[in-house]
GUKOLKE-658915 format. One record per residue (C-alpha): z, x, y; residue number from 1; residue in one letter. Coordinates in nm, 4 decimals. Example, Ala and Ser with C-alpha at 12.3 -4.5 7.8 and 13.67 -1.06 7.14 Angstrom:
<lofis>
+----------+----------+----------+------+------+
|       up |     east |    north | resi | resn |
+----------+----------+----------+------+------+
|   0.7800 |   1.2300 |  -0.4500 |    1 |    a |
|   0.7140 |   1.3670 |  -0.1060 |    2 |    s |
+----------+----------+----------+------+------+
</lofis>
This chain:
<lofis>
+----------+----------+----------+------+------+
|       up |     east |    north | resi | resn |
+----------+----------+----------+------+------+
|  -0.8131 |  -1.3524 |   0.6021 |    1 |    m |
|  -0.5967 |  -1.4553 |   0.8782 |    2 |    s |
|  -0.5084 |  -1.2517 |   1.1129 |    3 |    q |
|  -0.0859 |  -1.2659 |   1.0212 |    4 |    r |
|  -0.2003 |  -1.1186 |   0.6997 |    5 |    n |
|  -0.4201 |  -0.8400 |   0.8671 |    6 |    h |
|  -0.3570 |  -0.5153 |   0.6937 |    7 |    l |
|  -0.4885 |  -0.1857 |   0.7954 |    8 |    g |
|  -0.6501 |   0.0518 |   0.5387 |    9 |    e |
|  -0.3309 |   0.2660 |   0.4760 |   10 |    f |
|  -0.1117 |  -0.0203 |   0.4929 |   11 |    e |
|  -0.2825 |  -0.1790 |   0.1719 |   12 |    e |
|  -0.2933 |   0.1727 |   0.0226 |   13 |    i |
|   0.0788 |   0.1651 |   0.0660 |   14 |    v |
|   0.1414 |  -0.1815 |  -0.0285 |   15 |    l |
|  -0.0684 |  -0.1134 |  -0.3460 |   16 |    l |
|   0.1101 |   0.1809 |  -0.4270 |   17 |    t |
|   0.4643 |   0.0219 |  -0.3954 |   18 |    v |
|   0.3080 |  -0.2531 |  -0.6587 |   19 |    g |
|   0.1828 |   0.0203 |  -0.8829 |   20 |    i |
|   0.5341 |   0.1801 |  -0.9145 |   21 |    l |
|   0.7246 |  -0.1727 |  -0.9283 |   22 |    y |
|   1.0740 |  -0.0926 |  -0.9618 |   23 |    d |
|   1.0768 |   0.2792 |  -0.8666 |   24 |    d |
|   0.8806 |   0.2551 |  -0.5389 |   25 |    a |
|   1.0541 |   0.4936 |  -0.3085 |   26 |    y |
|   0.9260 |   0.7015 |  -0.0017 |   27 |    g |
|   0.8716 |   1.0381 |  -0.1632 |   28 |    l |
|   0.7296 |   0.8771 |  -0.5264 |   29 |    a |
|   0.4977 |   0.6271 |  -0.3255 |   30 |    i |
|   0.3950 |   0.9568 |  -0.0782 |   31 |    t |
|   0.3162 |   1.1699 |  -0.4612 |   32 |    d |
|   0.1326 |   0.8668 |  -0.6003 |   33 |    e |
|  -0.1130 |   0.7802 |  -0.2839 |   34 |    i |
|  -0.1717 |   1.1928 |  -0.3240 |   35 |    e |
|  -0.2260 |   1.1722 |  -0.6725 |   36 |    q |
|  -0.4404 |   0.8444 |  -0.7125 |   37 |    r |
|  -0.6368 |   0.9293 |  -0.3750 |   38 |    t |
|  -0.6718 |   1.2967 |  -0.3427 |   39 |    s |
|  -0.5401 |   1.2101 |   0.0038 |   40 |    r |
|  -0.2725 |   1.4805 |   0.2183 |   41 |    k |
|  -0.0435 |   1.2152 |   0.3600 |   42 |    v |
|   0.3276 |   1.3003 |   0.4709 |   43 |    t |
|   0.6548 |   1.1428 |   0.3988 |   44 |    l |
|   0.6826 |   1.0555 |   0.7778 |   45 |    s |
|   0.3493 |   0.8279 |   0.7829 |   46 |    s |
|   0.4779 |   0.7014 |   0.4559 |   47 |    v |
|   0.8388 |   0.6342 |   0.5790 |   48 |    h |
|   0.6598 |   0.4750 |   0.8921 |   49 |    k |
|   0.3956 |   0.2707 |   0.7402 |   50 |    t |
|   0.7073 |   0.0814 |   0.5109 |   51 |    l |
|   0.9206 |   0.0013 |   0.7881 |   52 |    m |
|   0.6265 |  -0.1694 |   0.9507 |   53 |    r |
|   0.5074 |  -0.3492 |   0.6400 |   54 |    l |
|   0.8723 |  -0.4612 |   0.5820 |   55 |    e |
|   0.8844 |  -0.5895 |   0.9503 |   56 |    q |
|   0.5820 |  -0.8048 |   0.8693 |   57 |    k |
|   0.7526 |  -0.8985 |   0.6012 |   58 |    g |
|   0.5183 |  -0.7809 |   0.3152 |   59 |    y |
|   0.8016 |  -0.5623 |   0.1611 |   60 |    l |
|   1.1490 |  -0.6088 |   0.0892 |   61 |    h |
|   1.3835 |  -0.2996 |   0.0762 |   62 |    s |
|   1.7330 |  -0.2373 |  -0.0823 |   63 |    q |
|   1.9384 |   0.0900 |  -0.1456 |   64 |    m |
|   1.9235 |   0.1871 |  -0.5267 |   65 |    g |
|   2.2217 |   0.3772 |  -0.7122 |   66 |    g |
|   2.2720 |   0.7379 |  -0.6103 |   67 |    a |
|   2.1597 |   0.9972 |  -0.8871 |   68 |    s |
|   2.2531 |   1.3628 |  -0.9445 |   69 |    e |
|   1.9004 |   1.4698 |  -0.9243 |   70 |    e |
|   1.8877 |   1.3924 |  -0.5271 |   71 |    r |
|   2.2297 |   1.5527 |  -0.4749 |   72 |    g |
|   2.4390 |   1.1975 |  -0.5043 |   73 |    g |
|   2.2148 |   1.0634 |  -0.2191 |   74 |    r |
|   2.0656 |   0.7023 |  -0.2570 |   75 |    k |
|   1.7142 |   0.5661 |  -0.2339 |   76 |    k |
|   1.5771 |   0.2962 |  -0.0592 |   77 |    r |
|   1.3595 |   0.1098 |  -0.3090 |   78 |    l |
|   1.0626 |  -0.1341 |  -0.1710 |   79 |    f |
|   0.9422 |  -0.4360 |  -0.3317 |   80 |    t |
|   0.6407 |  -0.6424 |  -0.2617 |   81 |    i |
|   0.7194 |  -0.9865 |  -0.1232 |   82 |    t |
|   0.5289 |  -1.3097 |  -0.2249 |   83 |    n |
|   0.3916 |  -1.2819 |   0.1714 |   84 |    s |
|   0.2770 |  -0.8947 |   0.0894 |   85 |    g |
|   0.1097 |  -1.0322 |  -0.2305 |   86 |    k |
|  -0.1091 |  -1.2873 |  -0.0221 |   87 |    e |
|  -0.1920 |  -1.0530 |   0.2195 |   88 |    a |
|  -0.3186 |  -0.8282 |  -0.0765 |   89 |    l |
|  -0.5144 |  -1.1150 |  -0.2255 |   90 |    r |
|  -0.6638 |  -1.1804 |   0.1072 |   91 |    e |
|  -0.7441 |  -0.8264 |   0.1854 |   92 |    a |
|  -0.8957 |  -0.8026 |  -0.2015 |   93 |    r |
|  -1.0970 |  -1.1303 |  -0.1465 |   94 |    q |
|  -1.2384 |  -1.0144 |   0.2304 |   95 |    m |
|  -1.3723 |  -0.6782 |   0.0664 |   96 |    r |
|  -1.5422 |  -0.8450 |  -0.2318 |   97 |    n |
|  -1.7300 |  -1.1126 |   0.0169 |   98 |    a |
|  -1.8370 |  -0.7884 |   0.2387 |   99 |    l |
|  -1.9595 |  -0.6081 |  -0.0839 |  100 |    w |
|  -2.1363 |  -0.9190 |  -0.2419 |  101 |    q |
|  -2.3182 |  -0.9805 |   0.1080 |  102 |    a |
|  -2.4717 |  -0.6344 |   0.1594 |  103 |    i |
|  -2.8606 |  -0.7562 |   0.0590 |  104 |    p |
|  -3.0023 |  -0.5079 |  -0.2644 |  105 |    h |
|  -3.2392 |  -0.3600 |  -0.0769 |  106 |    i |
|  -2.9669 |  -0.1311 |   0.1100 |  107 |    v |
|  -2.8580 |  -0.0023 |  -0.2622 |  108 |    w |
|  -3.2392 |   0.0033 |  -0.3844 |  109 |    e |
|  -3.4122 |   0.1171 |  -0.0862 |  110 |    g |
|  -3.5015 |   0.4633 |   0.0148 |  111 |    g |
|  -3.3006 |   0.7021 |   0.1823 |  112 |    n |
|  -3.3083 |   0.7136 |   0.5772 |  113 |    i |
+----------+----------+----------+------+------+
</lofis>
């Protein structure tokens, strides 16, 4: 993985979640999806900060969606993954897979320490 494409663990989770939600990825939906899929409590502000950081890195693009009655007429900022974001995710996955495959079998088969 190149330094330019380095993703932190939470950045990777947020980027993957934007992909999961596809065309309905906005702050609250991303927060709820992360909590449901990881059983991990996250705050909306931490998700927003990460979304902004990923957009600055060029991994996400955002645009304002239409206003809805359920949001009191407010618009949502919708996020999509850019090609650079997809590449960063691919590199992160390859790096993790390589690390998992490099662990000798004895580690898994050995006794408890």
